ZAMARGU-4260 file (C-alpha; in steps of 0.2 Angstrom, whole numbers, plus 5000, padded with zeros to 4 digits):
<rodrens>
0) 4894/5057/5121 | 4911/5059/5112 | 4922/5048/5126 | 4906/5036/5121 | 4911/5035/5105
5) 4931/5038/5106 | 4929/5022/5119 | 4920/5014/5107 | 4933/5015/5093 | 4946/5009/5102
10) 4934/4992/5109 | 4935/4990/5091 | 4948/4991/5084 | 4962/4994/5100 | 4969/5007/5090
15) 4966/5022/5079 | 4979/5017/5066 | 4969/5004/5054 | 4968/4989/5052 | 4971/4985/5036
20) 4990/4991/5039 | 4995/4984/5052 | 4987/4965/5047 | 4995/4965/5027 | 5013/4959/5025
25) 5026/4970/5017 | 5027/4969/4999 | 5046/4965/4995 | 5044/4959/4977 | 5042/4966/4961
30) 5046/4960/4943 | 5052/4943/4948 | 5067/4953/4958 | 5064/4953/4978 | 5070/4961/4991
35) 5082/4955/5004 | 5088/4942/4991 | 5105/4938/4984 | 5110/4947/4964 | 5122/4930/4962
40) 5100/4923/4960 | 5097/4932/4944 | 5109/4924/4934 | 5100/4935/4917 | 5106/4953/4927
45) 5120/4966/4919 | 5126/4969/4939 | 5135/4987/4932 | 5124/5002/4922 | 5138/5007/4907
50) 5147/5018/4922 | 5154/5012/4938 | 5153/5025/4951 | 5163/5029/4968 | 5162/5045/4982
55) 5175/5052/4986 | 5174/5062/5003 | 5184/5078/5009 | 5198/5081/4999 | 5207/5095/4993
60) 5193/5109/4995 | 5180/5098/4990 | 5169/5088/5003 | 5163/5074/4989 | 5161/5066/4972
65) 5157/5055/4962 | 5170/5047/4950 | 5164/5038/4936 | 5175/5025/4925 | 5172/5013/4913
70) 5165/5000/4912 | 5166/4991/4893 | 5178/4998/4880 | 5183/5012/4895 | 5183/4999/4904
75) 5191/5006/4920 | 5197/5022/4911 | 5187/5039/4921 | 5178/5047/4912 | 5166/5061/4923
80) 5174/5068/4936 | 5159/5080/4947 | 5166/5087/4964 | 5157/5099/4977 | 5168/5112/4986
85) 5169/5114/5002 | 5163/5133/5001 | 5145/5132/4996 | 5142/5151/4993 | 5139/5160/4980
90) 5150/5173/4983 | 5165/5160/4984 | 5156/5154/4964 | 5157/5171/4958 | 5178/5168/4964
95) 5178/5154/4958 | 5170/5162/4943 | 5185/5174/4939 | 5199/5160/4942 | 5191/5149/4931
100) 5191/5163/4916 | 5208/5170/4920 | 5212/5150/4916 | 5200/5146/4901 | 5195/5166/4896
105) 5174/5164/4892 | 5162/5149/4895 | 5160/5144/4878 | 5136/5141/4886 | 5129/5144/4898
110) 5117/5133/4906 | 5109/5143/4921 | 5091/5149/4925 | 5082/5164/4920 | 5078/5167/4941
115) 5097/5165/4946 | 5094/5152/4955 | 5106/5140/4944 | 5122/5147/4934 | 5130/5136/4927
120) 5146/5140/4918 | 5154/5126/4903 | 5168/5128/4892 | 5174/5114/4879 | 5193/5108/4873
125) 5199/5097/4864 | 5214/5088/4874 | 5230/5083/4864 | 5224/5067/4858 | 5211/5072/4851
130) 5198/5070/4865 | 5181/5081/4867 | 5184/5089/4888 | 5171/5098/4893 | 5172/5106/4907
135) 5156/5116/4919 | 5157/5128/4936 | 5141/5127/4945 | 5132/5137/4959 | 5116/5131/4963
140) 5105/5142/4979 | 5089/5130/4977 | 5083/5120/4966 | 5081/5100/4975 | 5088/5090/4957
145) 5104/5101/4960 | 5118/5098/4972 | 5114/5114/4983 | 5129/5124/4980 | 5145/5127/4970
150) 5150/5112/4961 | 5165/5108/4947 | 5163/5093/4932 | 5175/5087/4921 | 5172/5073/4906
155) 5175/5065/4891 | 5157/5069/4886 | 5161/5056/4869 | 5170/5042/4877 | 5155/5041/4890
160) 5144/5043/4872 | 5154/5029/4868 | 5153/5018/4884 | 5135/5017/4884 | 5136/5012/4866
165) 5149/4999/4872 | 5138/4994/4888 | 5122/4992/4877 | 5129/4981/4862 | 5136/4969/4879
170) 5117/4969/4888 | 5108/4965/4871 | 5125/4949/4870 | 5121/4944/4886 | 5101/4945/4883
175) 5106/4934/4866 | 5117/4920/4877 | 5101/4919/4888 | 5094/4904/4882 | 5076/4907/4872
180) 5064/4898/4884 | 5070/4909/4900 | 5070/4925/4889 | 5052/4921/4886 | 5047/4918/4903
185) 5055/4933/4908 | 5045/4945/4893 | 5029/4937/4905 | 5022/4953/4910 | 5004/4948/4921
190) 5000/4955/4938 | 5009/4945/4947 | 5026/4953/4939 | 5018/4974/4939 | 5013/4976/4955
195) 5023/4974/4972 | 5018/4960/4984
</rodrens>
C-alpha cells in the first residue's frame, strides 16, 4: 500500500518537493530597489554610510581588520581601527592584557560578561590635540555576535559621532534637493513596495 501511495504522489507531482516553490518566480525587488540593477539607477540614494570601511588582511600579526574613515567632516581621515589578532587563544589574550597594562596602566572600564565568554577592557586617553581616544582589548570565546578570538579596537569616539551628525545633515540636504513631486513619490508605502516581488 505504501508503494502504491508513493507511486501515486510521484505521478501526480513528479517530485516530493512542493510545487509552488518550483513554479514561483524568485522575488528580486523590495522598496522600489531591485537586485541586480545598477546603484546609479537610484540617484536619490546616498552611496555611502557615515564611515567608509576597508578590510585589511594578514598584517603584522593580525589576520583581518576593518579600517573606518570619514566621508563628511573628516573625509578620508581614519577614525576607527578594529584588528583581529592571528592568535585566537585565551592565553595570548592574557599575555596581551599584561603588556597593555604595562604600557597604559590599569584599564578604565570593563565591558565583558559574567559568564567569562567575553572579556573586554577599555582605556580612555586624550591625544596631543585634545581629542578623546578609546582603546579596547577584547577576548571572545563564543558570542556569535562578536569576533571569536582576540581583537583590538582603537578610535576617536567624538569624531565618529561628529561624522555621523555631519552625514545625517548631508543626507537631509540631499533629500531636500530632490524635487517635491519625487519626494512624495518616494514616500509611497503601499503593498507593492512593502512586500518583495
